[in-house]
LOTI-989163 format. One record per atom (N, C-alpha, C): residue in three letters; z, x, y. Coordinates in steps of 0.05 Angstrom, whole numbers, padded with zeros to 5 digits, always signed. Atoms other than C-alpha are relative to their C-alpha. Layout:
REM LOTI-989163
AlaZXY ...
***
This chain:
REM LOTI-989163
Met+00024+00000-00017 Met-00143+00219-00076 Met-00003-00027+00014 Lys+00002+00026-00012 Lys-00142+00144-00064 Lys+00021-00003+00022 Phe-00021+00001-00020 Phe-00077+00152-00026 Phe-00009+00012+00027 Leu+00011-00013-00024 Leu-00110+00201+00023 Leu-00022-00017+00013 Phe+00022+00017-00010 Phe-00170+00154+00029 Phe+00012-00023+00015 Asp-00012+00023-00013 Asp-00124+00096+00046 Asp+00012+00006+00027 Ile-00013-00007-00026 Ile-00087+00133+00102 Ile-00019+00017+00018 Phe+00020-00015-00015 Phe-00151+00166+00127 Phe+00000-00007+00030 Pro+00000+00007-00029 Pro-00152+00126+00193 Pro+00025+00009+00014 Val-00026-00009-00012 Val-00078+00142+00205 Val+00000+00030+00005 Ile+00001-00029-00004 Ile-00091+00216+00196 Ile-00017+00007+00024 Leu+00018-00005-00023 Leu-00149+00215+00245 Leu+00013-00009+00026 Phe-00015+00010-00023 Phe-00107+00174+00293 Phe+00019+00021+00010 Phe-00020-00020-00007 Phe-00053+00227+00291 Phe-00013+00025+00012 Leu+00014-00024-00009 Leu-00100+00286+00298 Leu-00013-00003+00028 Thr+00014+00005-00026 Thr-00140+00255+00355 Thr+00020-00003+00023 Phe-00020+00003-00021 Phe-00077+00236+00393 Phe+00011+00028+00008 Lys-00010-00026-00006 Lys-00052+00308+00388 Lys-00020+00016+00017 Leu+00020-00014-00015 Leu-00118+00333+00416 Leu-00007-00013+00027 Tyr+00009+00014-00024 Tyr-00132+00279+00468 Tyr+00023-00019+00010 Asp-00020+00019-00008 Asp-00092+00215+00482 Asp+00000-00024-00018 Ile-00003+00024+00017 Ile-00071+00148+00453 Ile-00024-00018+00000 Phe+00023+00018-00002 Phe-00133+00112+00477 Phe-00024+00010-00016 Ile+00021-00011+00016 Ile-00183+00159+00447 Ile+00007-00001-00030 Ala-00010+00001+00028 Ala-00140+00161+00384 Ala-00004-00028-00011 Thr+00003+00028+00009 Thr-00142+00085+00381 Thr-00030-00006-00006 Ala+00029+00004+00005 Ala-00218+00084+00387 Ala-00009+00013-00026 Val+00007-00015+00025 Val-00224+00136+00332 Val+00011-00015-00025 Ala-00012+00015+00023 Ala-00177+00095+00287 Ala-00017-00025-00007 Ile+00017+00024+00005 Ile-00221+00033+00296 Ile-00025+00008-00014 Val+00025-00010+00013 Val-00284+00072+00279 Val+00006+00009-00029 Ala-00007-00010+00027 Ala-00249+00104+00219 Ala+00005-00023-00019 Ala-00005+00024+00017 Ala-00227+00036+00192 Ala-00026-00013-00007 Ile+00027+00012+00006 Ile-00298+00010+00198 Ile-00015+00018-00019 Ala+00014-00019+00017 Ala-00326+00073+00166 Ala+00011-00001-00028 Gln-00013+00001+00026 Gln-00276+00067+00109 Gln-00011-00023-00017 Ile+00011+00023+00014 Ile-00301-00002+00090 Ile-00030+00004-00005 Gly+00028-00005+00002 Gly-00373+00018+00103 Gly-00006+00019-00024 Trp+00003-00019+00022 Trp-00365+00076+00054 Trp+00002-00014-00027 Leu-00003+00014+00025 Leu-00340+00031-00001 Leu-00023-00020-00005 Trp+00022+00019+00002 Trp-00394-00020+00013 Trp-00026+00014-00009 Leu+00024-00015+00008 Leu-00450+00032+00008 Leu+00001+00010-00028 Arg-00004-00009+00027 Arg-00421+00057-00057 Arg+00004-00023-00020 Lys-00002+00024+00015 Lys-00417-00015-00081 Lys+00027-00002-00016 Gln-00027+00002+00012 Gln-00342-00009-00095 Gln+00015-00024+00012 Gln-00016+00023-00009 Gln-00292-00065-00089 Gln+00015+00006+00025 Ile-00015-00003-00025 Ile-00263-00074-00020 Ile+00024-00019-00001 Glu-00024+00016+00002 Glu-00191-00099-00023 Glu+00003-00018+00025 Lys-00005+00019-00023 Lys-00172-00159+00020 Lys+00017+00012+00021 Met-00018-00012-00020 Met-00117-00118+00052 Met-00015+00018+00019 Met+00015-00017-00017 Met-00169-00070+00079 Met-00014-00016+00022 Trp+00013+00017-00020 Trp-00206-00127+00113 Trp+00021-00010+00021 Ile-00022+00009-00018 Ile-00140-00153+00142 Ile+00008+00022+00019 Asn-00007-00023-00016 Asn-00122-00084+00166 Asn-00021+00006+00022 Leu+00022-00004-00018 Leu-00191-00077+00198 Leu+00001-00020+00023 Ala-00001+00022-00020 Ala-00184-00144+00234 Ala+00022+00005+00020 Ile-00023-00005-00017 Ile-00116-00126+00261 Ile-00004+00023+00019 Ile+00004-00024-00017 Ile-00135-00057+00286 Ile-00023-00005+00020 Val+00021+00006-00019 Val-00199-00083+00318 Val+00010-00018+00023 Val-00010+00018-00021 Val-00162-00139+00355 Val+00020+00014+00018 Leu-00021-00013-00015 Leu-00100-00100+00376 Leu-00009+00027+00012 Gly+00011-00025-00011 Gly-00137-00034+00384 Gly-00019-00006+00023 Gly+00018+00007-00022 Gly-00190-00068+00425 Gly+00015-00009+00025 Ala-00016+00009-00023 Ala-00137-00100+00469 Ala+00012+00024+00014 Thr-00011-00025-00011 Thr-00106-00031+00479 Thr-00021+00014+00018 Leu+00022-00014-00015 Leu-00173-00002+00502 Leu-00008-00016+00025 Leu+00008+00017-00023 Leu-00191-00061+00547 Leu+00021-00001+00022 Ala-00022+00002-00019 Ala-00123-00066+00580 Ala+00011+00027+00008 Gln-00011-00027-00004 Gln-00109+00009+00577 Gln+00030-00001-00002 Asp-00029+00004+00005 Asp-00041-00010+00550 Asp+00006+00006-00029 Glu-00006-00009+00027 Glu-00012+00025+00490 Glu+00018-00020-00016 Thr-00018+00019+00013 Thr+00035-00034+00475 Thr-00013-00014-00024 Phe+00013+00015+00021 Phe-00017-00071+00433 Phe-00003+00016-00026 Ile+00004-00016+00024 Ile-00032-00013+00386 Ile+00027+00006-00013 Lys-00026-00005+00011 Lys+00043-00001+00378 Lys+00009-00024-00018 Trp-00007+00024+00015 Trp+00049-00072+00350 Trp-00016-00001-00026 Lys+00018+00003+00022 Lys-00006-00061+00299 Lys+00014+00003-00028 Pro-00013-00003+00026 Pro+00036-00033+00240 Pro+00019-00024-00006 Thr-00019+00022+00004 Thr+00089-00087+00251 Thr-00014-00026-00008 Val+00015+00024+00007 Val+00038-00143+00250 Val-00010+00001-00029 Leu+00010-00003+00027 Leu+00008-00116+00186 Leu+00023-00003-00021 Tyr-00023+00001+00018 Tyr+00076-00106+00152 Tyr+00011-00028-00002 Trp-00012+00027+00000 Trp+00103-00174+00172 Trp-00020-00021-00012 Leu+00019+00018+00012 Leu+00038-00208+00151 Leu+00001+00002-00030 Ile-00002-00004+00029 Ile+00043-00177+00082 Ile+00025-00013-00011 Ala-00025+00012+00008 Ala+00116-00198+00077 Ala-00002-00030+00000 Ser+00002+00030-00002 Ser+00099-00269+00098 Ser-00017-00010-00023 Val+00017+00009+00023 Val+00043-00274+00046 Val+00015+00001-00026 Leu-00016-00002+00024 Leu+00089-00249-00009 Leu+00021-00022-00002 Leu-00021+00020+00000 Leu+00144-00297+00011 Leu-00011-00028-00003 Val+00012+00027+00001 Val+00101-00359+00022 Val-00012-00005-00027 Ser+00013+00003+00026 Ser+00062-00347-00042 Ser+00021-00006-00022 Ser-00022+00004+00020 Ser+00128-00343-00081 Ser+00014-00027+00003 Leu-00016+00024-00004 Leu+00165-00401-00049 Leu-00016-00026+00000 Val+00016+00025-00003 Val+00109-00450-00034 Val-00019-00004-00023 Phe+00021+00002+00020 Phe+00055-00435-00085 Phe+00009+00009-00028 Arg-00012-00009+00025 Arg+00101-00407-00140 Arg-00017+00021-00013 Lys+00017-00022+00010 Lys+00056-00346-00147 Lys+00013+00026+00008 Asn-00011-00027-00005 Asn+00085-00276-00153 Asn-00024+00019+00003 Leu+00023-00017-00005 Leu+00031-00233-00121 Leu+00003+00028-00011 Ile-00005-00026+00011 Ile+00064-00168-00142 Ile-00006+00000-00030 Lys+00006+00002+00028 Lys+00061-00192-00214 Lys-00030-00002-00006 Leu+00029+00003+00003 Leu-00012-00212-00207 Leu-00014+00027+00002 Met+00012-00026-00004 Met-00028-00142-00183 Met+00006+00020-00022 Leu-00010-00021+00018 Leu+00012-00103-00235 Leu+00003-00008-00029 Glu-00006+00009+00027 Glu+00018-00146-00297 Glu-00018+00011-00021 Lys+00018-00013+00020 Lys-00042-00112-00330 Lys+00009+00028-00007 Gln-00010-00027+00004 Gln-00006-00045-00324 Gln+00028+00001-00013 Ile-00027+00000+00011 Ile+00066-00063-00341 Ile+00009-00028-00007 Val-00011+00026+00009 Val+00105-00118-00375 Val+00030-00001+00008 Leu-00028+00002-00009 Leu+00170-00142-00343 Leu+00010-00029-00004 Pro-00011+00027+00002 Pro+00217-00202-00351 Pro-00006-00014+00026 Val+00006+00016-00024 Val+00204-00259-00302 Val+00020+00005+00022 Ala-00021-00004-00021 Ala+00271-00247-00266 Ala-00005+00027+00014 Val+00005-00027-00012 Val+00252-00174-00254 Val-00025-00002+00018 Trp+00023+00003-00017 Trp+00184-00194-00227 Trp+00008-00013+00026 Asp-00009+00014-00024 Asp+00218-00241-00178 Asp+00015+00019+00019 Lys-00015-00020-00016 Lys+00266-00186-00155 Lys-00019+00020+00012 Leu+00019-00020-00011 Leu+00208-00138-00147 Leu-00016-00012+00023 Asn+00015+00013-00022 Asn+00169-00188-00104 Asn+00018-00002+00025 Leu-00019+00003-00023 Leu+00231-00200-00061 Leu+00006+00027+00013 Ser-00006-00027-00011 Ser+00245-00126-00054 Ser-00022+00010+00018 Trp+00023-00008-00016 Trp+00175-00113-00028 Trp-00001-00016+00026 Thr+00000+00017-00024 Thr+00181-00172+00020 Thr+00020+00011+00020 Val-00021-00010-00017 Val+00246-00145+00048 Val-00008+00027+00012 Phe+00008-00027-00008 Phe+00218-00074+00051 Phe-00020-00002+00023 Phe+00020+00002-00021 Phe+00158-00095+00093 Phe+00012-00012+00026 Leu-00013+00011-00023 Leu+00202-00136+00139 Leu+00015+00022+00015 Leu-00015-00022-00012 Leu+00246-00075+00151 Leu-00019+00021+00012 Met+00019-00019-00011 Met+00186-00030+00160 Met-00011-00009+00027 Gly+00010+00011-00026 Gly+00160-00076+00215 Gly+00021+00003+00021 Ala-00021-00003-00020 Ala+00227-00075+00250 Ala+00004+00029+00008 Val-00004-00029-00006 Val+00234+00001+00244 Val-00023+00010+00018 Asn+00023-00009-00017 Asn+00164+00010+00274 Asn+00005-00008+00029 Leu-00005+00009-00027 Leu+00183-00032+00334 Leu+00022+00016+00014 Tyr-00023-00016-00011 Tyr+00248+00006+00343 Tyr-00010+00028+00009 Val+00010-00027-00007 Val+00213+00074+00342 Val-00020-00002+00023 Ala+00022+00002-00019 Ala+00153+00050+00383 Ala+00011-00004+00029 Phe-00010+00007-00027 Phe+00195+00023+00441 Phe+00026+00012+00008 Ser-00025-00015-00006 Ser+00256+00068+00438 Ser-00005+00030+00005 Phe+00006-00029-00003 Phe+00221+00136+00437 Phe-00027+00003+00013 Ser+00025-00006-00012 Ser+00161+00170+00466 Ser-00024-00007-00018 Val+00024+00006+00016 Val+00090+00155+00444 Val-00005+00022-00020 Asp+00004-00022+00018 Asp+00086+00224+00413 Asp+00017-00002-00025 Ile-00018+00003+00023 Ile+00146+00211+00369 Ile-00009-00024-00017 Trp+00009+00024+00016 Trp+00119+00142+00349 Trp-00024+00007-00017 Val+00024-00008+00015 Val+00051+00171+00329 Val+00007+00018-00023 Thr-00008-00018+00022 Thr+00085+00225+00288 Thr+00014-00017-00022 Phe-00014+00018+00020 Phe+00130+00172+00255 Phe-00020-00017-00015 Lys+00020+00017+00012 Lys+00069+00129+00241 Lys-00013+00013-00024 Leu+00012-00015+00022 Leu+00039+00183+00197 Leu+00021+00010-00021 Phe-00019-00013+00018 Phe+00099+00220+00168 Phe+00023-00018-00007 Gly-00023+00017+00005 Gly+00157+00172+00175 Gly-00006-00024-00017 Ala+00007+00024+00015 Ala+00125+00108+00152 Ala-00011+00006-00028 Thr+00011-00008+00026 Thr+00086+00142+00097 Thr+00022+00011-00019 Gly-00022-00011+00016 Gly+00148+00179+00074 Gly+00018-00022-00010 Met-00017+00023+00009 Met+00189+00114+00072 Met-00014-00015-00022 Met+00015+00015+00020 Met+00134+00081+00031 Met+00002+00015-00027 Leu+00000-00016+00025 Leu+00132+00138-00020 Leu+00028+00000-00012 Val-00027+00001+00010 Val+00208+00140-00026 Val+00006-00027-00013 Phe-00005+00027+00011 Phe+00211+00065-00037 Phe-00014-00004-00027 Ile+00015+00003+00025 Ile+00157+00068-00091 Ile+00014+00016-00022 Ile-00014-00017+00020 Ile+00194+00125-00127 Ile+00025-00014-00009 Leu-00025+00015+00008 Leu+00259+00085-00125 Leu-00007-00024-00017 Gln+00009+00023+00015 Gln+00222+00024-00151 Gln-00006+00009-00029 Val+00007-00010+00027 Val+00195+00064-00210 Val+00025+00008-00015 Met-00025-00008+00013 Met+00264+00093-00225 Met+00016-00025-00010 Val-00015+00024+00007 Val+00296+00024-00224 Val-00014-00016-00022 Leu+00015+00016+00020 Leu+00241-00009-00265 Leu-00003+00014-00027 Gly+00003-00015+00024 Gly+00241+00046-00317 Gly+00013-00013-00024 Lys-00015+00012+00022 Lys+00294+00012-00360 Lys-00010-00027-00008 His+00011+00026+00007 His+00257-00054-00358 His-00028+00000-00012 Leu+00028-00001+00009 Leu+00188-00030-00377 Leu-00002-00004-00030 Lys+00006+00004+00028 Lys+00160-00054-00442 Lys-00029+00009-00005 Pro+00027-00009+00006 Pro+00098-00025-00476 Pro-00019-00024-00002 Met+00020+00021+00002 Met+00035-00066-00470 Met-00009-00004-00029 Pro+00009+00005+00028 Pro+00011-00100-00535 Pro-00023+00018-00008 Glu+00023-00016+00007 Glu-00055-00062-00531 Glu+00009+00029-00006 Arg-00009-00027+00004 Arg-00018+00004-00526 Arg+00015+00002-00027 Ile-00014+00000+00025 Ile+00026-00015-00585 Ile-00020+00001-00023 Gln+00021+00001+00020 Gln-00036-00032-00626 Gln-00014+00027-00003 Thr+00013-00026+00001 Thr-00069+00034-00607 Thr+00017+00020-00014 Val-00018-00019+00012 Val-00008+00074-00626 Val+00002-00005-00030 Asn-00001+00006+00028 Asn-00003+00037-00693 Asn-00025+00008-00015 Glu+00025-00008+00013 Glu-00076+00049-00708 Glu-00001+00030-00003 Gln+00000-00030+00002 Gln-00068+00123-00693 Gln+00019+00009-00022 Asp-00019-00007+00021 Asp-00006+00126-00738 Asp-00011-00005-00028 Asn+00012+00007+00026 Asn-00043+00091-00794 Asn-00022+00020-00008 Leu+00021-00019+00005 Leu-00102+00138-00787 Leu+00011+00027-00009 Ile-00012-00025+00007 Ile-00058+00199-00789 Ile+00012-00001-00028 Glu-00012+00004+00026 Glu-00021+00171-00850 Glu-00021+00002-00022 Lys+00022+00000+00020 Lys-00088+00160-00887 Lys-00010+00028-00004 Ile+00010-00028+00002 Ile-00111+00231-00871 Ile+00020+00017-00016 Asp-00020-00015+00014 Asp-00045+00259-00896 Asp+00000-00007-00030 Asn+00001+00008+00028 Asn-00050+00218-00960 Asn-00023+00012-00015 Lys+00024-00012+00012 Lys-00120+00242-00973 Lys+00003+00030-00004 Ala-00005-00029+00002 Ala-00100+00313-00959 Ala+00019+00006-00022 Gly-00019-00004+00022 Gly-00042+00306-01007 Gly-00012-00003-00027 Lys+00014+00004+00026 Lys-00087+00280-01063 Lys-00017+00024-00007 Lys+00016-00023+00005 Lys-00132+00339-01054 Lys+00017+00024-00008 
***
């Protein structure tokens, strides 16, 4: 459900483009991005920083597209977002010695430091490639093909990459201490119940 919520503006962008044109679709995408954050704010839910960044980019580049009536600006939007994410991951790792992927996921999984570093690097490279692929499709094919790729192609690439990440990380995953404790407590409880049942 969260996945559909996250790509909600992209879905509306695609549908509006198919019904009207790139400029109306751009305006709808801007409104959808604003509504997305507004919905979370009204429900007093946490708004991720990436959503604010995405909103800022689409407002600036989408607004430029509408003002100039030039689709070039909105075509750059995914690439700017992807390359910005890649830059943040890379700079945080090299300059500030902080692995942002680890900070986001360390409460869910436990991995060796070397694996965390490789994971951070793989996401950095992936977003750099995604940005390059977007530019290639945007300026080598028709607007219709680019809009279709934006929803199905880019989303599909993201899902495939995540699945591959999970498959590769599977052998490195370690159970969290809390989970181990819970399992041990359950085993002890079952053992006590069995012992009492045996005595009876």
